[in-house]
C-alpha positions in Angstrom: -76.3 78.1 -80.5 -76.1 74.3 -79.8 -75.0 71.8 -82.5 -78.5 70.4 -82.6 -80.0 73.9 -83.2 -77.4 74.5 -85.9 -78.2 71.2 -87.5 -81.9 72.0 -87.8 -81.2 75.5 -89.1 -78.8 74.1 -91.7 -80.9 71.2 -93.0 -83.4 73.0 -95.1 -84.4 71.9 -98.6 -82.2 73.5 -101.3 -80.4 75.6 -98.6 -76.7 75.7 -97.9 -75.4 77.3 -94.7 -72.6 79.8 -95.3 -71.6 80.7 -91.7 -68.1 79.1 -91.0 -68.3 76.1 -88.7 -67.1 72.6 -88.8 -70.7 71.2 -88.7 -71.9 73.5 -91.4 -68.9 72.6 -93.6 -69.7 68.9 -93.2 -73.3 69.3 -94.1 -72.5 71.5 -97.1 -70.1 68.8 -98.3 -72.8 66.2 -98.0 -75.2 68.4 -99.8 -72.7 69.0 -102.7 -71.8 65.3 -103.0 -75.5 64.3 -102.9 -76.2 66.8 -105.7 -73.4 65.3 -107.8 -74.7 61.7 -107.2 -78.2 62.7 -108.0 -77.1 64.5 -111.2 -75.4 61.3 -112.4 -78.4 59.2 -111.5 -80.8 61.1 -113.7 -78.0 62.2 -116.1 -79.4 65.7 -116.4 -82.4 67.8 -115.2 -83.5 71.4 -115.6 -82.1 72.3 -112.2 -78.6 71.6 -113.5 -78.9 74.0 -116.4 -77.4 77.1 -114.7 -74.3 75.2 -113.6 -74.0 73.5 -117.0 -74.1 76.9 -118.8 -71.6 78.4 -116.4 -69.1 75.5 -116.6 -69.5 74.5 -120.2 -69.9 77.8 -121.9 -69.0 80.8 -119.7 -66.1 79.6 -117.6 -62.8 81.0 -118.9 -60.7 78.9 -116.6 -59.2 76.3 -118.9 -58.6 73.9 -116.1 -62.3 73.6 -115.3 -63.8 74.3 -118.7 -65.5 71.5 -120.5 -63.9 70.9 -123.9 -67.0 70.4 -126.0 -66.9 70.8 -129.7 -69.4 73.5 -130.7 -70.9 71.1 -133.2 -71.9 68.6 -130.4 -75.7 68.6 -129.9 -76.8 70.3 -126.7 -78.4 67.1 -125.3 -75.0 65.3 -125.6 -73.3 68.2 -123.9 -75.8 68.0 -121.0 -75.3 64.3 -120.5 -71.5 64.7 -120.7 -71.7 67.4 -118.1 -73.8 65.3 -115.8 -71.3 62.4 -116.0 -68.3 64.6 -115.5 -66.9 64.0 -119.1 -64.5 66.8 -120.0 -63.9 66.2 -123.6 -66.4 65.4 -126.4 -65.4 65.9 -130.0 -66.0 64.7 -133.5 -63.9 61.7 -134.5 -63.5 60.5 -138.1 -63.3 56.7 -138.7 -61.5 54.9 -141.5 -64.5 55.4 -143.8 -64.4 59.2 -143.3 -67.6 59.1 -141.2 -67.7 61.5 -138.3 -68.9 60.4 -134.9 -69.7 62.2 -131.6 -67.0 60.8 -129.4 -65.6 60.9 -125.9 -62.0 59.7 -126.4 -61.2 59.2 -122.7 -64.1 56.8 -122.0 -64.3 55.7 -125.6 -68.0 56.4 -126.0 -69.7 57.0 -129.3 -72.8 59.0 -128.7 -76.0 59.5 -130.7 -77.6 63.0 -130.9 -79.7 62.2 -127.7 -76.7 61.4 -125.5 -77.0 57.6 -125.6 -74.1 55.3 -126.1 -74.4 53.6 -129.5 -70.9 52.1 -129.8 -67.2 52.6 -129.3 -64.0 52.8 -131.4 -61.5 50.0 -131.9 -58.0 50.9 -133.1 -56.4 48.3 -135.4 -53.3 50.6 -135.8 -52.5 54.3 -135.9 -54.3 54.9 -139.1 -57.3 52.6 -138.8 -60.0 53.4 -136.2 -63.3 51.6 -136.7 -66.6 52.0 -134.9 -68.3 49.0 -133.3 -72.0 49.8 -133.2 -74.4 48.2 -130.7 -77.6 46.6 -131.5 -79.4 48.9 -129.0 -78.4 52.2 -127.5 -77.4 52.1 -123.8 -76.7 54.6 -121.0 -73.2 55.9 -121.4 -70.7 53.7 -119.6 -67.9 55.9 -118.2 -64.7 54.3 -117.1 -65.5 54.2 -113.4 -68.5 51.8 -114.0 -66.1 49.3 -115.5 -63.2 49.5 -113.0 -61.9 46.1 -112.0 -61.4 47.1 -108.3 -65.0 48.2 -108.0 -66.7 45.3 -109.6 -64.1 42.6 -108.9 -64.5 40.4 -112.1 -62.5 37.5 -110.6 -65.1 36.9 -107.8 -68.0 37.0 -110.2 -70.2 34.0 -109.7 -71.3 32.3 -113.0 -73.0 29.1 -113.9 -70.6 26.9 -115.9 -72.4 24.6 -118.4 -71.1 21.9 -120.7 -68.3 23.4 -122.8 -69.5 21.8 -126.0 -67.9 24.3 -128.3 -67.7 24.0 -132.1 -64.4 23.2 -133.8 -64.5 26.7 -135.4 -64.8 28.3 -132.0 -62.1 26.1 -130.4 -59.7 27.0 -133.3 -60.3 30.7 -132.7 -59.7 30.3 -128.9 -56.5 28.4 -129.5 -55.3 31.0 -132.0 -55.7 33.8 -129.5 -54.6 31.8 -126.5 -58.0 32.3 -124.8 -58.4 29.7 -122.0 -61.2 31.1 -119.8 -64.1 31.0 -122.3 -67.2 29.3 -120.8 -70.9 29.7 -120.6 -72.1 32.4 -118.3 -75.6 33.8 -117.4 -76.4 37.5 -117.6 -78.6 39.4 -115.3 -81.7 38.3 -117.3 -80.8 34.6 -117.1 -79.6 34.3 -120.8 -76.5 32.2 -121.5 -73.5 33.4 -123.4 -70.1 32.1 -124.4 -67.8 34.5 -122.6 -64.2 35.2 -121.9 -64.1 37.3 -118.7 -60.4 38.2 -119.0 -60.8 39.6 -122.5 -64.4 40.8 -122.1 -65.5 39.0 -125.2 -68.9 37.4 -126.0 -68.4 34.8 -128.7 -70.8 33.1 -131.1 -70.5 29.5 -132.1 -68.4 30.4 -135.1 -65.7 32.2 -133.1 -66.8 35.7 -134.0 -67.1 38.4 -131.3 -70.7 39.5 -131.0 -70.5 41.8 -128.0 -69.0 42.4 -124.5 -70.3 42.6 -121.0 -70.8 45.7 -118.8 -71.3 45.5 -115.0 -73.7 48.4 -114.3 -74.4 47.4 -110.7 -72.3 47.3 -107.6 -72.7 43.5 -107.4 -70.2 41.9 -109.7 -72.2 38.9 -110.8 -74.9 41.1 -112.4 -73.5 41.4 -116.0 -75.4 42.9 -118.9 -74.5 42.0 -122.5 -73.9 44.6 -125.1 -74.5 43.0 -128.5 -73.1 44.5 -131.6 -75.1 45.2 -134.8 -72.6 42.9 -136.7 -70.2 40.3 -135.5 -66.5 41.2 -135.7 -63.2 39.4 -135.5 -62.2 38.9 -131.8 -60.4 41.9 -130.2 -58.8 40.6 -127.0 -58.7 43.1 -124.1 -60.5 45.7 -126.2 -62.4 47.2 -123.3 
């Protein structure tokens, strides 16, 4: 059989060729990778359910088994599986409130698998949740990696740095020298320190941070907290 004939015989919808050959192996690898990418794109769909049940609930291999607390809602488990998150547990904050939490990516989930906040750690005994004003799609670490999104080359529009004395005092206290006005993907302007990933208000409080959900570094999306907090440099 020619390579071309083998190609056409292999490329059938939802079919994987099992005969050993270099071409078939390559196509199978592409199929598997595409399935993983598609699963992450939609987070989860019904076609992923058998694999999810096998990996998350029936696989006895501790290396591959997802470590999901049995109290975690099934919707959150499905989203975690789609994103390749291996550990989701219940974490108690300083107020003795439990949260659904992925400690590796520092994601606080709601019961529907949306990211509603993250933890900050003031010291070993004080962990506090920062809640967002609106839920977002979970932001796993790979979406925020510096090498992928290249923060330093991000193009921003610098405006007149007419900061209040309160804000300037806070910036001087923390030694923050890169704060300036930047525009987000929607054209809204924010006072932002790119190095510390902090969005400030005019009083020097931290009101949010940026995420870069696209593979183009100058498209930044603000995550605004439900309540302002004291600045937490390099918190994300």
